[in-house]
N, C-alpha and C positions, 0 to 999 in steps of 0.2 A: 191364417193370414197369409196372403200371397207374397209379401215382401217384407224384409227387415229394414228397407230404406225409409228414413223418416219422410213422412208426407203429412201435410196439414190440410184439414178440411175447413173451408170457410163457409159458415152458415149465415146466409143473408136473407132478409125478408123478401127482397126482390132484386134480381140481378138479370140484366144490367138496369140501373136506374140513372136517368139522365142527370139528376141533380147531385148524385153521389160520386163525383169525379175522384174524390180522395181514395175510394176503394180501389178503383182501377190503378191509380198511381201507386198505391201501396203494393198491390199485386205485382205490378211491373218491376218495381224496385226490388222486391224480394225474389222474384224469378231471375232477375239479373244476377243475383248472388248464387244461383244454382238451386234454390229451394223448389220443392215440388208441391203442387196443390191440387185439390179438387174443390169445386164450388157447389154448394147445395143451395138452390134457390127455392124458397118456400112458396113463392107466388110468381105467376107469369108477368113479365113486364108489359105494361100498357103504353110505354113510351113509343112514339112513332119516329123518333130521331135518336141516333146514337153517335157517340164521339168516335172519331177515327182511331183513337188510341186503344179502343176496345179490341180491335183486331189483333193487337200485339200480345194480348194475354193468352198464354198457352194452356192454362188450366182447363180441363174439361168441366162442363157444367152439368150437374144433375138437377133437372127440373122435377120437383116432387108434385104429383097430382094432389089437388085438394079433395079430401073425402066429401062425398055428397050427402052422407047421412051417418048417424052415430053407429049404425050396425057395421059400417065398414071398418070400424076400429078393431073389431074382433077378427076379421079376416086379415087385417094388417098384422095383428099380433101373431096369428098362426103362421102367416107367410114368413115373418121375420124370424120366428123361433125355429123353423124347420131346419134341422141339420146343424145347428150351431149351439152347443151347450152353454157357451158364454152368454149368448143372447137369451136363451131359455132361462138361465139363472137370474140374469139381470131383470128380465120382465117380471119374474116372480117377486123379486126383491123390491122393485120400483112400482108395482101395480098401484099402491095407494097414491103415489105421486101422480101417476098417469091419470087416475080417475079424478084428481083434484083440479086438472087444467082443462081448458076447452078441448073438445074432441079433435079438432083440426090440429092443434099443437101436439096432442098425445100421439096421433097417427104419424105426424111428421117426425117426431122424436124417435119413434120405433123404426121408421124407414131409414132415417139418417143413421141410426145405430147399426142397422144391418148393412147398409151400403158402405159405411165407414169400415166395418170389419172386412167386407169383401174387397175393398180398395186398398187395404193396408194402411189406413189413416192412423197416425200416431198421436195426433193432437187435433182438437176442434177449436176453432176461433170464430166468434160472432161479432158483428158490428151492431151497436145499439143494445142497451140493457133491457130490451122489451121482448117482442115475440121471438126474434132470432136467438136471443140468449136463453129464453125458456126452453126452446127446442135443443140447443146445443148442450145445455146443462143436463137435461133428461137423457138425451142420446149418449152423452159421455158416461153417465151413471149406469145406463143399461149395458153399454159395450165395454165398460172398464177402460175408457179413454179419457185422459185429462182434458180440460177445456179452459178457455179464457174468453174474455170479451173486451171490446173497446166501448167505453161510455163517452157520449158526446155532449148533448145539451138537453133536448126535449125529454130524452129517456131518463134523465136524472133530476131535472128542474121542474117539469110540468106538475101542476097541482094534482093530477091524477096518478102520479107515480105511487105505487104501493111500497111503502118503506120496508115492510116485513118481507115481501117478495124480493126486493132488491137486496136486502140483507142476506137472504138465503143464497142468492146468486153469488154475492161477494164471498160468502163463507165457503162455498163449494169450489170456486174457481182456483186453478193453480196460480193464476195471476190475473190482474185486471189493469188494463191500460186506459188512461184518459188523456185528453188532448190539450190540457192547459194546467198551469200551476193553480189557477183559481179552482178548477174542478177537483184537482187533487186535494187541496186543502179542505174543500167543502165535503168531499166524500170521507176523508179521514176524520173530520169533526163529527159527521153523522154516524159513521160506522167505525169507531176506534178499534174494535176487535179485528177488523180487516186491514188495518193500516199497512201492515207488512206486505200485503198482496198487491197494493196499489202502486202504480208506476205512471209517471208522466212521460209520454212519448208524443211529441208534436206530430201533426200531419206533415209529411215531407213533400217537397216539390222535385220534379225533374228540372233542375235549374237550367239545363241547356235549352229547354223549350221556352224560357223566359229571359232572353238577353236584355241586358240593361241598356236603356236608351235615354240619355239626358234630355230633358225637355227644354226647348228653346222658345223664346218669345216669338209669336207669329203675327201679332197685330190684329187678330180677329177676335171673335167672341171667346169667352172662357169656356172651354169644352169640358164638361163634367160627365163622368161615367159612373154608373152604379150597376151592380150585378147581384141578383139574389131572387129567391122566391118571393112572390108578392103576398107576404103574410105580415101580421102585425109586428113581430119581433124585429123585422128588418128596418123599421122606422122610416119607410119611404114617404109616408105622409108628411113627416117633418122636412124631408128634402124638397117636396113640392112647395111648402110654405117658405123655406129658405130661398128657393129660386125666385119665388114671387117677390120677396123683399129685395133681392139683388136687382131684379128688373125695375122695381119701383125706384131704386137708387140710381138707375141709369147705367148699370153695368151690363153690357151685352153678354149673353150666355147661350149655350146650346147644351142640352142634356140628353143623354141616351141611357135608358135603363133597360137592361137585359134580364129577362126572367118571366115566368108565368106563375099564376097562383090565384087563390080565391079572392084576393082584393083587386084584381085587375079592373073591374068595372068601377069600383069605388075610386081608385086612383085616377082612372081616366076622367071621371066626373070632377075630381078635385083639380086636375090639370085644366080642364075646360073652364071651370068656374073661376080659376085664377087668371084666365086669359093667356095661358101658356101653350096653347095648342100648337103654335108654330115654333116653339122653343124646346119642348119637352116630349121626347119620343119614347113610347113603350114598345120595345123591340120584340118582346116575347122571348121564349127560350132560345138560347144560342149554344152552339157546339163550343168545345174548348178552343178550337182554332179561331172561331169567330170572336170569342172572348179575348183571345190574345190580340186580335185586330182592334178590338174596342179599347183595350189597354194601351195599345200603341197610338191610337187616335187621340186619347184624352190628354188634357192639361192637368187634371186633378181627378182622383178617385174618391168617391164618398161612400162611407159605410156607417150610416146613422142608426145603428142598432139600438133597440130599447128592450126592456123587460116587459113581456106581454102581461095582460091582466090575469092570465092563467098561470103565470110564473115561468112561461116558456121564454128562453133567451138563446142567443147565439153562443156557441162554444168559442171557437176562434175561426172565423170564416176563411176558408182556403183561398178564396178569390182575393181577399185582402193581402194575403202573403204574395200571391201572384202579381198583384199591382205593385207591391213594394219591390219585388224582384225586378220588375220591368222598368222601373224608373219613374213611375207615376207618383207625384206627390199625393199623400193620403191624408184624408180628414176622417176621423172615426170617433166613436163615443166610448166612454168609460164603462163598458159592460163586460162582465165575466173575464175572459182571458185576453181581451183586446189590449189592455194596458201593458201586457207582457211584450208586445211588439211595437205598438205605437206609443212612443215616449214623447211627450209633448215638447215640441221645439227641437227635438233631436232626430227622430225618425219619422215625424209627421205631426199633425195637430190632433190633440186629444181633447174631447169636449164632454160636458155632462150630457147624458141622454135626454131626449125629448125637449130640446132647447133649440128651436128653429132659428132664433136670433143669433145664438152663438155659432150655429152651423153656417149661417149666412156670412157672419164676420170672418170665420176661418176660411171659407171658400174665397172671399174677396181678398184676404191676405195673400193667398197663393198667387192671385193675379197681380197684386201690387208689389210683392216682394220676391221676385224671381230668383235672386241670388240665395236668399234664405231657403227657398223651396228646393233649389238644386242641392244645397248642402244636406238637407234632410233626406233627399232621395239617395244620395251616396251612402249615408249612414244606414238607411233602411236596407239597401242592397247588402251591405256588409253584415248586418244582423241576420238577414235571411240566409246568407251563405254560411254563417257560423252555426245557426241553430235549426235550419229547416231543410238541409240537404237530404233529399229522399233516400240516398244511399246510406247515410248515417242512421236515419230512422229505421230503415230496413234491417240494419245490423243490430240495433237495439231490440227490435221485435224478434229477430231470429235467436238472439241470445236468451230471451225470456222463454221462447218455445223450446229451445234446446235444454233449458233447465228442467222443464217438465218431463222431457223424454229421459234425461239422466236420472231423475228421481224415480220414474216408473221402472227403469231397468235395475236400479239399486234395490228396490223393494220386491222385485219379481222373484 
């Protein structure tokens, strides 16, 4: 190993990914503490746009080629084992596990193990308890390096999640992070043997990038903003229906929805059919800077999340926290971790999911009760400052990783 200096390898399915701004924010906050990283990207990014903050990340990126055929696994094994007895022994020990996973994940695990050894990686961390964690777990076992992962939402709630596989990942990890108290309680209930390894660490914000701006009455239409991928769990179909109801009641509104996804055409047709074409704009994907401009523009931010038919649900949307930090009154639904931040009547309006009528009423209340809305935004900003400061979250993550290194040195 070329260095004794602690260095963490982040294993990510795709890096950079336009929709995963929380990964970049986390890396920046941890690098600001002086931590050193290398990033292993298992797939090339297909995104055509990138957030400017990406340029501030100092960690080098290791892009791993995808094997074109199963036979390449054997050459990867031979290449990785050459000259490193730790890898050679690890491959022999973990061969049954490697043969049990898809060949792409097996080859990536072997290559991450070898590159981690070459780079002096002391800990591996993955985001999402799916492909990236499969690779990080096997790479760590091969290279004798502890690993951890962050569990978010789809990776633990979707109906296709393999409980036995997730249980193995939890059992082998030094620690596991998840992003809400809801997730933490759910995982501890499902996997009681792993309860001691599970930790809640909220996604953090660079608060200086989201200055608080109190909203003032402006006399024009109610300006509603929403941000997210255009998928079922975001509940944007309910937002379209809620806005239709507001228009029918005579309330002037203007809606801007930022994000792209599989339901774009369906939502566009809903908007057209509701007669909202001149009031409801689908903006497509937006950079973090453009999202900040959208949050500054709006009078209210809507996060009408639902639980999808496949069990998929939001964890705790980062953009909701950004809206709260920025001073936008927030209307959101009682799904997974959202009630931990949107406290009804205190930091925002909290509604039952899939209730377009309640959503319309809450949006109208923001317009009709500006003093109450302003009080909620001040309380929301205070909550974000207390619980979602990125520097504080980075410290918690660093402490967990340092614990794994201390343990490894103690047993060495």
